[in-house]
C-alpha positions, 0 to 999 in steps of 0.5 A, a space after each residue: 974585431 968588432 968595436 964594442 961601441 958599434 954593438 946594438 943593444 935593447 934597453 929594458 924598456 924596449 929602447 934600441 941603442 948602441 953601446 956608444 951611448 956609454 963611450 967614454 965611461 968605465 963600464 961593469 957589465 954584468 949578467 944578472 938573474 933575480 932568482 939566483 943565489 948570487 942575486 944579492 950582488 945586486 946591492 953591491 953593484 948598486 953601491 958601486 954605481 952610486 959611488 963612481 957615477 959621478 966619475 965616469 962609471 956605469 954598471 950595466 945589467 944584462 938579465 939572463 935566463 940561460 942558467 937554470 931558468 933563474 931570470 924567468 920573468 919578462 923585462 918589465 918584471 926584471 925591472 921591477 924586481 931590481 928596482 923594488 928589491 935592491 933600488 937599482 937605478 943603473 941601466 938594465 937591457 933586455 933579457 939576453 942570451 950570453 952563451 951558445 949560438 944565440 949569444 948576444 954580439 956584446 957577449 961574443 966581443 966580451 968573451 973573445 976579448 978575455 979568455 974565450 970561454 962561455 959565461 960560467 954562471 949568473 953574475 959574471 962581470 966585465 970591466 970595459 975601459 972608456 975606449 971600449 977595451 975589455 980589460 977585465 973579467 971576474 967570476 960570478 962569485 966575485 962580490 962587487 965589493 971585492 978589492 980586486 974589483 974596487 981596485 980595477 975600477 979605481 985604476 981605470 975611471 976616466 975622470 
C-alpha cells in the first residue's frame, strides 16, 4: 500500500506538493462542497482547526463536484466562497474526484484503509494520524463537533 505521505496533491492555488507537507500532523481530510445542505459544516471544521492547530492538527478540505454538481465553481471561486462565507483558513486542495475510475490516489488510499466503500456524499471525513495511517472514517452527516470526532482528535493529537 502506498504511504499517504507519498501522494502528490495540488493545492487550491495550483501549487503542486505531496501529503508529506503534513507528515507528523493529525489530519481530518474532508471532501467539501459549497452548494450542499451540509455546507455549514465548514464552520465546525474551521473551529476544530482553530482549536487544535497548535497541537499538530490540520483540516484538509478537498472540493469535489461528483455529488449532484454541488461544487460547480473554479478553484478560485471555491476558495473565495470558503473564505468569505466561513472564514476558512485551513488548506484546500484543487477540485478532485473521490469516487470511480478517476478517483484521486489520496481517496483510493483513504478508502482502502477503511472499509473500501465509495464516498457516500459531501463532507465524508477521514482522520489520519501523524504517521499517515487512516484511523477513522466519519459519515457525511456526522458534524465536526460530534463527540466521536472530537474524542478521536483529542486521543490522537501528536502534541
